C-alpha positions in Angstrom: 4.8 -35.5 -5.1 3.0 -32.6 -3.7 4.9 -29.3 -3.6 3.8 -26.2 -1.8 4.9 -22.8 -3.1 5.3 -20.0 -0.5 2.4 -17.6 -0.4 2.8 -15.2 -3.3 2.6 -11.7 -2.0 0.1 -9.3 -3.5 1.4 -5.9 -4.5 2.3 -4.0 -1.3 -0.5 -1.7 -0.3 -2.2 -2.6 -3.4 -4.7 0.0 -3.1 -3.4 0.4 0.4 -4.9 3.3 2.3 -3.8 5.8 -0.3 -2.5 9.1 0.4 -2.7 9.9 4.1 -5.1 12.6 5.1 -3.9 16.2 5.8 -4.7 18.6 8.5 -5.7 22.1 7.4 -3.7 24.0 10.0 -1.1 24.9 7.5 -4.5 12.2 3.2 -2.4 -7.0 -1.7 -5.2 -3.8 -1.4 -7.4 -0.9 -2.0 -6.5 2.6 -1.1 -9.4 4.4 0.3 -10.0 7.6 -1.6 -9.0 10.8 0.1 -11.6 12.8 -1.7 -13.6 13.0 1.5 -10.8 14.7 3.3 -9.6 17.0 0.7 -11.9 20.0 1.2 -11.6 23.0 3.3 -14.0 25.9 3.8 -17.6 25.1 4.2 -18.1 22.3 1.7 -20.3 19.7 3.3 -19.8 15.9 3.2 -22.9 15.5 1.1 -21.6 18.0 -1.5 -18.3 16.1 -1.5 -20.2 12.9 -2.0 -22.0 14.4 -5.0 -18.8 15.5 -6.7 -16.9 12.3 -6.0 -19.7 10.3 -7.7 -19.6 12.3 -11.0 -18.5 10.2 -14.0 -14.9 11.1 -14.7 -15.7 11.1 -18.4 -17.9 14.2 -17.9 -15.0 16.0 -16.3 -12.7 15.0 -19.2 -15.2 16.3 -21.8 -15.7 19.6 -19.9 -12.0 20.1 -19.6 -11.6 19.6 -23.3 -14.4 22.1 -23.9 -12.6 24.8 -22.0 -9.3 24.0 -23.7 -10.9 24.9 -27.0 -10.4 28.7 -27.2 -13.2 28.9 -29.9 -15.8 27.3 -27.7 -18.8 29.3 -26.7 -21.7 29.0 -24.2 -24.1 28.0 -27.0 -21.8 25.1 -28.1 -22.0 23.4 -24.7 -24.1 20.3 -24.4 -27.0 20.3 -22.0 -25.1 17.7 -19.9 -22.2 20.1 -19.6 -24.4 23.0 -18.6 -26.0 20.8 -15.9 -22.6 19.7 -14.7 -21.4 23.4 -14.4 -24.5 24.3 -12.4 -23.9 21.4 -10.1 -20.2 22.3 -9.6 -21.1 26.0 -8.9 -23.6 24.9 -6.3 -21.5 22.2 -4.5 -18.0 23.8 -4.7 -19.0 27.4 -4.1 -16.9 28.4 -7.2 -17.8 30.6 -10.1 -17.4 29.5 -13.7 -14.0 31.2 -14.2 -12.7 29.5 -11.1 -14.0 26.1 -12.3 -12.4 26.7 -15.7 -9.1 27.6 -14.1 -9.2 24.5 -11.9 -9.9 22.2 -14.9 -7.0 23.9 -16.8 -4.7 23.3 -13.8 -5.7 19.7 -13.6 -5.0 19.2 -17.3 -1.6 20.9 -17.2 -0.7 18.8 -14.1 -1.7 15.6 -16.0 -4.3 14.6 -13.4 -6.1 11.4 -14.5 -9.8 11.8 -15.2 -10.8 9.7 -12.2 -9.0 12.1 -9.9 -10.3 15.4 -11.3 -13.3 15.4 -8.9 -10.9 15.0 -5.9 -8.7 17.9 -7.2 -11.7 20.2 -7.7 -12.7 19.7 -4.1 -9.1 20.4 -2.9 -8.9 23.6 -5.1 -12.3 24.8 -3.8 -11.1 24.5 -0.3 -7.9 26.4 -1.1 -9.8 29.2 -2.9 -11.9 29.7 0.3 -8.8 29.9 2.5 -6.9 32.2 0.2 -9.7 34.7 -0.2 -10.1 34.9 3.5 -6.4 35.6 4.0 -6.5 38.4 1.4 -9.4 40.1 3.1 -7.3 40.4 6.3 -4.6 42.8 5.1 -2.6 44.8 7.7 -2.9 48.6 8.0 0.2 50.8 8.2 1.0 52.6 11.6 -0.2 56.3 11.5 1.8 57.4 14.5 4.9 58.6 12.8 3.4 61.8 11.3 2.1 62.9 14.7 5.3 62.2 16.5 7.4 64.1 14.0 5.2 67.1 14.6 6.0 66.7 18.3 9.7 66.5 17.5 9.5 69.8 15.5 7.7 71.4 18.4 10.3 70.2 20.9 13.1 71.6 18.8 11.3 74.9 18.3 10.9 75.0 22.1 14.6 74.2 22.7 13.7 70.9 24.4 16.4 68.8 22.6 16.2 66.0 25.2 12.5 65.5 24.5 13.1 65.7 20.8 15.8 62.9 21.1 13.4 60.8 23.2 10.6 61.2 20.6 13.1 60.4 17.8 14.0 57.2 19.6 10.3 56.3 19.7 10.0 57.0 16.0 13.0 54.8 15.3 11.4 52.0 17.2 8.1 52.5 15.3 10.0 52.5 12.0 11.9 49.3 12.9 8.5 47.7 13.7 7.2 49.0 10.3 10.1 47.5 8.5 9.4 44.2 10.1 5.7 44.6 9.2 6.6 45.4 5.6 8.8 42.3 5.6 6.0 40.2 7.0 3.7 41.6 4.4 6.2 40.8 1.7 6.5 37.3 3.1 2.7 36.8 3.2 2.5 37.9 -0.4 5.0 35.3 -1.4 3.1 32.7 0.6 -0.1 33.7 -1.2 1.7 33.1 -4.5 2.4 29.7 -3.2 -1.2 29.2 -2.3 -2.1 30.1 -5.9 0.4 27.5 -7.2 -1.2 24.9 -5.0 -4.5 25.8 -6.6 -2.9 25.0 -9.9 -1.4 21.8 -8.6 2.1 23.1 -9.2 3.5 21.8 -6.0 7.2 22.5 -6.7 6.4 26.1 -7.6 4.4 26.4 -4.4 7.3 25.0 -2.4 9.6 27.7 -3.9 7.2 30.5 -3.0 6.9 29.2 0.6 10.6 29.0 0.9 10.9 32.6 -0.3 8.3 33.6 2.2 10.3 32.0 5.0 13.5 33.7 3.9 11.7 37.1 3.7 10.2 37.0 7.2 12.4 38.9 9.8 14.9 37.0 11.9 13.0 37.7 15.1 9.9 36.1 13.8 10.9 32.5 14.0 7.4 31.1 14.4 6.3 32.8 11.1 9.4 31.4 9.4 8.6 28.0 10.7 5.0 28.0 9.6 6.0 29.0 6.0 8.6 26.1 6.1 5.8 23.8 7.2 3.7 24.9 4.2 6.8 24.2 2.0 7.1 20.7 3.6 3.4 20.1 2.9 3.8 21.1 -0.8 6.8 18.9 -1.2 4.9 16.0 0.3 2.1 16.5 -2.2 4.6 16.4 -5.1 6.3 13.3 -3.7 3.1 11.5 -3.0 1.3 12.4 -6.3 4.1 12.3 -8.8 6.4 9.7 -7.2 9.2 12.3 -6.6 11.5 10.7 -4.0 13.6 13.9 -3.6 10.5 15.9 -2.7 9.6 13.4 0.0 13.1 13.5 1.5 13.1 17.4 1.5 9.7 17.4 3.1 11.0 15.1 5.9 14.0 17.3 6.4 11.9 20.5 6.6 9.4 18.9 8.9 12.0 17.9 11.4 13.5 21.4 11.2 10.1 23.1 11.9 9.6 20.8 14.9 12.8 22.1 16.3 11.5 25.7 16.2 7.8 25.5 17.0 7.0 25.5 20.7 4.3 22.9 21.4 3.0 24.8 24.4 2.2 28.0 22.5 1.7 26.7 19.0 0.3 23.2 19.6 -2.1 22.9 16.6 0.6 23.7 14.0 3.2 21.6 15.9 0.8 18.6 15.6 -0.1 19.3 12.0 3.6 19.3 11.2 4.0 16.0 12.9 1.2 14.5 10.8 2.7 15.8 7.5 6.0 14.4 8.6 4.4 11.0 9.4 2.6 11.0 6.0 5.8 11.6 4.1 7.8 9.0 6.1 5.0 6.5 5.5 5.0 7.0 1.7 8.8 6.9 1.5 9.0 3.9 3.8 6.5 1.9 1.7 8.2 2.8 -1.6 11.7 1.9 -0.2 10.5 -1.1 1.9 12.2 0.6 4.8 11.0 -0.4 8.2 13.1 2.4 9.9 11.2 5.1 8.0 7.8 3.4 8.9 8.8 3.3 12.6 9.6 7.0 12.4 6.2 7.6 10.8 4.4 5.8 13.6 6.2 7.9 16.2 5.2 11.1 14.3 1.5 10.0 14.2 1.6 9.3 17.9 3.1 12.6 18.7 0.3 14.4 16.7 -2.2 12.5 18.9 -0.7 14.3 22.0 -2.2 17.5 20.7 -5.3 16.4 18.7 -7.0 14.4 21.5 -10.3 12.8 21.0 -12.0 15.2 23.3 -10.5 18.3 21.8 -10.7 17.4 18.1 -12.5 14.1 17.6 -12.5 14.0 13.7 -8.8 15.0 13.5 -8.1 12.4 16.2 -9.9 9.8 14.1 -8.0 10.8 10.9 -4.6 10.4 12.7 -5.7 7.0 14.1 -6.6 5.9 10.5 -3.2 7.2 9.2 -1.3 5.5 12.0 -3.2 2.2 11.2 -2.0 2.5 7.5 1.6 2.9 8.7 1.4 0.0 11.1 -0.2 -2.1 8.4 2.7 -1.4 6.0 5.1 -2.2 8.8 3.3 -5.4 9.6 3.4 -6.5 6.0 7.1 -5.7 5.6 8.1 -7.4 8.8 5.5 -10.2 8.5 4.5 -9.2 12.1 1.1 -10.2 13.4 1.7 -7.8 16.4 2.0 -4.8 14.1 -1.0 -5.9 12.1 -3.1 -6.3 15.3 -2.0 -2.8 16.3 -3.2 -1.5 12.9 -6.6 -3.2 13.5 -6.8 -1.5 16.9 -6.1 1.9 15.4 -8.8 1.5 12.7 -11.3 0.4 15.3 -10.5 3.5 17.4 -11.0 5.7 14.3 -14.3 4.1 13.6 -15.6 5.2 17.1 -15.7 8.8 15.6 -15.9 8.0 11.9 -19.4 6.6 12.1 -21.4 5.8 9.0 -24.1 8.3 9.9 -21.7 11.2 10.6 -19.1 10.8 7.8 -20.1 8.0 5.5 -17.1 8.3 3.1 -14.6 8.3 5.9 -16.4 5.4 7.5 -16.2 3.4 4.3 -12.5 4.3 3.8 -11.5 3.2 7.3 -13.6 0.0 7.1 -11.8 -0.9 3.9 -8.5 -0.3 5.6 -9.6 -2.5 8.5 -10.6 -5.2 6.1 -7.1 -5.1 4.5 -5.4 -5.4 7.9 -7.6 -8.4 8.9 -6.9 -10.0 5.5 -3.2 -9.6 5.9 -3.4 -10.9 9.5 -5.5 -13.9 8.3 -3.0 -14.8 5.6 0.0 -14.5 8.0 -1.7 -16.6 10.7 -3.4 -19.0 8.2 -6.6 -18.0 10.1 -9.9 -18.5 8.1 -11.9 -16.6 10.7 -9.9 -13.4 10.1 -10.3 -13.9 6.3 -14.0 -14.4 6.6 -14.3 -11.3 8.8 -12.4 -9.3 6.2 -14.8 -10.5 3.4 -17.8 -9.5 5.5 -16.3 -6.0 6.0 -15.8 -5.5 2.3 -19.4 -6.6 1.6 -20.6 -3.9 4.0 -18.4 -1.3 2.4 -20.0 -2.1 -1.0 -23.3 -0.9 0.5 -21.8 2.6 0.6 -19.6 2.3 -2.4 -22.2 1.3 -5.0 -21.2 0.9 -8.6 -23.7 3.7 -9.6 -22.6 6.2 -7.0 -18.8 5.6 -6.8 -17.7 3.2 -9.6 -13.9 3.4 -8.9 -14.3 2.9 -5.2 -16.7 0.0 -5.9 -14.0 -1.5 -8.2 -11.3 -1.1 -5.6 -13.5 -2.8 -2.9 -14.3 -5.6 -5.4 -10.6 -6.1 -5.9 -10.0 -6.3 -2.2 -12.9 -8.7 -1.7 -11.4 -10.9 -4.5 -8.0 -11.0 -2.8 -9.7 -12.3 0.4 -11.7 -14.9 -1.5 -8.5 -16.1 -3.2 -6.8 -16.4 0.2 -9.8 -18.4 1.6 -9.8 -20.6 -1.4 -6.1 -21.4 -1.1 -6.3 -22.0 2.7 -9.5 -24.2 2.5 -8.6 -25.9 -0.8 -11.8 -24.7 -2.4 -12.1 -24.4 -6.2 -15.4 -22.7 -5.7 -13.9 -19.9 -3.6 -11.1 -19.5 -6.2 -13.6 -19.2 -9.0 -15.5 -16.6 -7.0 -12.2 -14.6 -6.7 -11.6 -14.8 -10.4 -15.2 -13.6 -11.2 -14.9 -10.8 -8.7 -11.6 -9.6 -10.2 -13.2 -9.6 -13.7 -16.0 -7.4 -12.3 -13.4 -5.0 -10.9 -11.6 -4.8 -14.2 -14.9 -3.7 -15.9 -14.4 -0.3 -14.1 -10.6 -0.3 -13.9 -9.5 0.5 -17.5 -5.9 1.1 -18.3 -6.7 4.6 -19.6 -8.9 5.5 -16.7 -6.9 4.2 -13.8 -3.6 2.7 -15.1 -1.9 1.8 -11.8 -5.1 0.3 -10.2 -5.6 -1.6 -13.5 -2.1 -3.0 -13.3 -2.4 -4.0 -9.7 -5.7 -5.7 -10.3 -4.2 -7.5 -13.4 -1.4 -8.8 -11.2 -3.8 -10.1 -8.5 -6.2 -11.5 -11.1 -3.2 -13.5 -12.4 -2.5 -14.8 -8.9 -6.1 -16.0 -8.6 -6.1 -17.6 -12.1 -2.8 -19.4 -11.2 -4.3 -20.8 -7.9 -7.4 -22.0 -9.8 -5.4 -23.6 -12.6 -3.0 -25.4 -10.2 -5.9 -26.7 -8.1 -7.8 -28.0 -11.0 -4.8 -29.1 -13.1 -6.1 -27.0 -15.9 -3.8 -25.1 -18.2 -6.4 -22.7 -19.5 -6.5 -20.4 -16.4 -2.7 -20.6 -16.3 -2.4 -19.2 -19.8 -4.9 -16.5 -19.0 -2.8 -15.7 -16.0 0.3 -15.2 -18.2 -1.6 -12.6 -20.1 -2.6 -10.9 -16.9 0.9 -10.7 -15.5 2.3 -9.4 -18.8 -0.4 -6.7 -18.9 0.6 -5.6 -15.4 4.2 -5.3 -16.4 3.2 -2.8 -19.1 2.5 -0.3 -16.3 4.7 -1.8 -13.5 7.9 -0.9 -15.3 11.2 -1.3 -13.6 12.0 2.4 -14.1 8.7 3.6 -12.7 8.0 1.1 -9.9 11.0 -1.1 -9.3 9.6 -3.1 -6.3 6.2 -3.6 -8.0 8.0 -4.7 -11.1 10.1 -7.2 -9.1 7.0 -8.6 -7.3 5.2 -9.1 -10.6 8.3 -10.8 -12.0 8.2 -13.2 -9.0 4.5 -13.9 -9.6 5.2 -14.5 -13.3 8.0 -16.9 -12.3 5.6 -18.8 -10.0 3.1 -19.1 -12.8 5.7 -20.3 -15.4 6.8 -22.9 -12.9 3.2 -24.2 -12.6 2.9 -24.4 -16.4 6.3 -26.1 -16.7 5.2 -28.8 -14.3 1.9 -29.3 -15.9 3.3 -29.6 -19.4 6.7 -31.2 -18.4 8.3 -28.2 -20.2 12.0 -27.4 -19.3 11.6 -24.2 -21.4 8.8 -22.9 -19.1 10.8 -23.7 -16.0 13.9 -22.0 -17.4 11.8 -18.9 -18.2 10.6 -19.0 -14.5 14.2 -19.1 -13.3 15.0 -16.0 -15.4 12.0 -14.2 -14.0 13.0 -15.0 -10.4 16.6 -13.9 -10.9 15.3 -10.7 -12.5 13.2 -10.0 -9.4 16.2 -10.6 -7.1 18.0 -7.7 -8.8 15.6 -5.4 -7.0 14.6 -7.5 -4.0 18.1 -7.7 -2.5 18.8 -9.3 0.9 20.0 -6.0 2.3 16.9 -4.0 1.1 14.0 -6.4 1.8 15.3 -9.6 3.5 12.0 -11.4 3.9 11.0 -10.8 0.3 14.4 -11.8 -0.9 13.9 -15.0 1.1 10.5 -15.5 -0.5 11.9 -15.4 -4.0 14.9 -17.6 -3.0 12.3 -20.1 -1.8 10.3 -20.0 -5.1 13.5 -20.1 -7.1 14.6 -23.3 -5.2 11.2 -24.9 -6.0 11.6 -24.2 -9.7 15.2 -25.4 -9.8 14.0 -28.6 -8.1 11.4 -29.3 -10.8 13.9 -28.4 -13.5 16.5 -30.7 -12.0 14.0 -33.6 -11.9 12.9 -33.0 -15.5 16.5 -32.7 -16.8 17.8 -35.5 -14.5 20.4 -33.0 -13.3 21.9 -33.3 -9.9 23.6 -29.9 -10.4 20.2 -28.3 -10.7 19.0 -30.1 -7.6 22.0 -28.9 -5.6 21.2 -25.4 -6.8 17.7 -25.8 -5.5 19.0 -27.0 -2.1 21.3 -24.0 -1.9 18.6 -21.5 -2.7 16.2 -23.0 -0.1 18.9 -23.1 2.6 19.6 -19.4 1.7 15.9 -18.6 2.2 16.0 -20.2 5.7 18.8 -17.8 6.7 16.1 -15.0 6.7 12.9 -17.1 7.2 13.5 -17.8 10.8 11.1 -19.9 12.8 10.6 -17.3 15.6 10.0 -14.5 13.0 7.8 -16.2 10.3 6.9 -19.7 11.5 4.6 -20.7 8.7 7.0 -19.4 6.0 9.8 -21.2 7.8 7.8 -24.4 7.7 6.9 -24.0 4.0 10.6 -23.7 3.1 11.5 -26.7 5.3 8.9 -28.7 3.3 10.3 -27.5 0.0 13.8 -28.2 1.2 12.7 -31.8 2.0 11.4 -32.1 -1.6 14.7 -31.0 -3.1 16.7 -33.2 -0.8 14.6 -36.2 -1.6 15.0 -35.6 -5.3 18.8 -35.2 -4.9 18.9 -38.3 -2.7 17.2 -40.4 -5.3 19.7 -39.2 -7.9 22.7 -40.1 -5.6 23.9 -43.2 -3.8 23.5 -43.6 -0.1 20.8 -42.6 2.4 22.3 -39.3 3.7 20.2 -36.9 1.5 17.0 -38.9 2.1 17.6 -38.8 5.8 18.1 -35.0 5.6 14.8 -34.8 3.7 13.0 -36.7 6.5 14.5 -34.3 9.1 13.3 -31.3 7.0 9.7 -32.6 6.7 9.5 -33.4 10.4 10.7 -29.9 11.2 8.0 -28.4 8.9 5.3 -30.4 10.8 6.3 -28.8 14.1 4.6 -25.6 12.8 2.4 -27.0 10.1 0.1 -28.6 12.5 -3.2 -30.4 11.8 -5.2 -28.0 13.8 -3.6 -24.9 12.4 -3.4 -25.6 8.6 -4.9 -29.1 8.0 -4.5 -29.0 4.2 -0.8 -28.1 4.4 -0.3 -30.6 7.2 -1.7 -33.3 5.0 0.5 -32.4 2.0 3.6 -32.4 4.2 2.6 -35.8 5.6 2.4 -37.1 2.1 5.8 -35.7 1.2 7.2 -37.3 4.4 5.7 -40.6 3.4 7.4 -40.4 0.0 10.8 -39.7 1.6 10.4 -42.5 4.2 9.3 -44.9 1.4 12.5 -44.1 -0.6 14.6 -44.4 2.5 13.0 -47.7 3.5 13.7 -49.2 0.1 17.3 -48.0 0.1 18.0 -49.1 3.7 15.8 -52.3 3.4 14.1 -51.0 6.6 10.7 -52.3 7.5 10.4 -49.6 10.2 10.9 -46.9 7.6 8.2 -48.4 5.3 5.7 -48.7 8.1 6.4 -45.1 9.0 5.8 -44.2 5.4 2.4 -46.0 5.4 1.4 -44.2 8.6 2.2 -40.8 7.1 0.4 -41.6 3.8 -2.7 -42.7 5.8 -2.7 -39.6 7.9 -2.6 -37.5 4.8 -5.3 -39.4 3.0 -7.7 -39.1 6.0 -7.6 -35.3 5.8 -7.7 -35.1 2.0 -10.5 -37.6 1.7 -12.8 -35.0 3.4 -11.9 -32.2 0.9 -14.2 -32.4 -2.1 -12.3 -32.3 -5.4 -8.8 -32.6 -4.0 -6.7 -33.9 -6.9 -4.0 -35.5 -4.6 -6.2 -38.2 -3.1 -5.8 -40.7 -5.9 -2.0 -40.4 -5.9 -1.8 -40.9 -2.1 -4.2 -43.8 -2.2 -2.0 -45.5 -4.8 1.1 -44.8 -2.7 -0.5 -46.5 0.3 -1.1 -49.6 -1.9 2.4 -49.5 -3.2 4.1 -49.2 0.2 1.9 -51.9 1.7 3.1 -54.3 -1.0 6.7 -53.4 -0.1 6.0 -54.1 3.5 4.4 -57.4 2.7 7.4 -58.4 0.5 9.8 -57.4 3.2 8.0 -59.5 5.8 7.8 -62.4 3.4 11.5 -62.2 2.6 12.4 -62.3 6.3 
């Protein structure tokens, strides 16, 4: 019997598009680094490129050197001196500023692989802050002169003139009070800017809030702009430190600011606020698997494009197109929507019209990687090998820019993305060679992704490495890759804890359950299958139907498959009925018009469970239901669309018709079974190394004997 498990999802966004880019008016698959977008001031792309390529270990050693209060200039290594000279040149910072930045990164717990990014951000903020401090406001000198005029008017007995002049002074003093309040507000905002330099985002948000409160009531635009900076700081805290409350507060503030700013007179800041709002909504929507949040994010990005047109601000326009592509891709994955994924592809292609390799190579590589992810997701959803091969080619091109020597972590992320595509191609085409390529490519990525250096990237890659090993072990009937996959999933769970990343934890539990099911079938082990059931049920505690209906349905489908195998192994009709119930529950969300191939896969699996239950019971009813389920599956699982899956479902249909023919003593059923087996064998015969051909050939011989016996008996 050939059983087909629903496509196991990779971690959402695995390395997906990273933190969205930010405008300076106030950043499954690999997240393009936002290092290239972090800087302000006059830091060039080439200088950014240099800093991003520096070995994180050198940053870590230099930070440790400055932390040691007894260290002196003489004690520095030659390598450290060279690094300091390079940073002074590229970042336009002096040594004290570099030391303060490294200290801030250490206190904030920034991983070594992100210190270069943070140094670039801080350098840009230093430039902006120093410029602001150089533009202090002078006090109005008119009052002294006017008071002399008042005295003269009184001496001359012109009280009416004195009163008029005093009214002028009052007006000036009121203006001066407002100016003093604005100066006080600006000082508080500058304190927030310093906190941003130190990566203390919550402290910065408090200072910006104080600035907004200190600004006079009549200065609503100034209040709004300080609130916009507060929203941006809260977004940074939420994105970088996983603080959900900060993201929610950032969204609330962003909406409030947009209710104050007039787009006609303050268009740039209005658009920048829309973009910050879109970024916060995207991150929160991804983490909560909330399509409504992601829809709001798309609307915010589109609103920002109304102001940042391609003609007026081409690079900002491209940045927003890229960010909108990220949001549409997340929405497409969550809703299993090819339309949304195609919209994401279109947005990335638009961004690449301005983000050319010659003009901004890092932004080009980042957007190309995101385009590759979107095409890969679209190819998996549509079972389209052309999409998958296009994605693989894109990642190969990105690796020309992200070389291992120049940008080791970006190289590793791109290798991991390429491996995911190779795995999908191997599964779709039934190719062990492609699956082995995927395994080897994941191993290469893990040479750079150490747990200490990049813990979350390491965990995500371990998870996907486990998926590739599982597919290879299943295809070859080899337990060794499956046991290695167990180790990979357990390693991923060391970082993907339920407390820290509940949805990633749940997805890894699902993948572990799928793997344990494969081992249980290979070894005829009820213990392994029971462990798989436990893993699936744990995943369902986070993947609830209300929260993520399609992923809930995916796990119900996989749980049903495992219960079917366990029911057969234990000869338990009760287990088989549980399997039927789980698969029918999955079909309540896996609707044909929404996710046709997933619907077809679950119909196939329902047929398997019904056939097993029918063979354990008397009467033909369950077997007849199994035949109906297989034929329903074949309405979407067509020969032209997914030939391998079509062949497997035909074989399953043949098995059900054979059992039904024997039970009903029906020559017609047996002949239909033979036709189904022969159709399956014809396809599988052309696939080198397919392990199911021998089984199906034997079934053709067996059913032919039954046909001949039936004819003879008549």
